[in-house]
C-alpha positions in Angstrom: -6.4 -8.9 17.2 -9.0 -6.4 16.0 -8.4 -2.7 16.0 -10.4 0.3 15.2 -9.3 1.5 11.8 -9.3 5.0 13.0 -6.5 4.1 15.5 -4.2 2.8 12.8 -1.2 5.0 11.8 0.6 5.4 8.6 3.2 3.0 9.9 0.6 0.4 10.5 -0.6 0.7 6.9 3.0 0.6 5.6 3.7 -2.5 7.6 0.6 -4.1 6.0 1.8 -3.0 2.5 5.1 -4.7 3.1 3.4 -7.9 4.2 1.1 -7.9 1.2 4.1 -7.3 -1.2 5.9 -10.2 0.4 2.8 -12.3 0.0 2.7 -11.4 -3.7 -0.4 -9.3 -3.3 0.7 -6.2 -5.2 -2.8 -4.5 -5.5 -3.4 -4.8 -1.8 0.1 -3.6 -1.1 -0.6 -0.6 -3.3 -3.9 0.2 -1.5 -2.3 0.0 1.9 0.6 2.2 0.9 -1.8 4.7 -0.6 -3.6 5.0 2.7 -0.2 5.3 4.5 0.7 8.1 2.1 -2.6 9.8 2.7 -1.9 9.8 6.5 1.6 11.2 6.0 2.0 14.9 6.5 5.2 15.3 4.5 4.5 15.4 0.8 7.9 14.1 -0.2 7.5 11.1 2.1 4.0 10.4 0.8 5.3 10.5 -2.8 8.1 8.1 -1.8 5.6 5.7 -0.4 3.4 5.8 -3.5 6.5 5.2 -5.7 7.6 2.2 -3.6 4.2 0.5 -4.1 2.9 1.5 -7.6 -0.4 0.4 -8.9 0.0 -2.9 -10.7 -1.3 -3.1 -14.2 -4.7 -4.8 -14.6 -4.2 -5.8 -18.2 -4.1 -9.5 -18.8 -2.5 -11.2 -21.7 -4.5 -14.0 -23.2 -2.6 -17.1 -24.1 -3.9 -19.7 -26.6 
């Protein structure tokens, strides 16, 4: 199913964020949640979405 991204709602992006989190894809979950927050009118709700899907750290530890 293809959709025009302009037609997607905050709820659609949040559903995607949950799916990516469940698939152990935290960075994609974060990006989708960020877009959901951007499309949310209520600042408190948007802040809650951002807090629920924080940006993962990108630092890697080298093991020898």
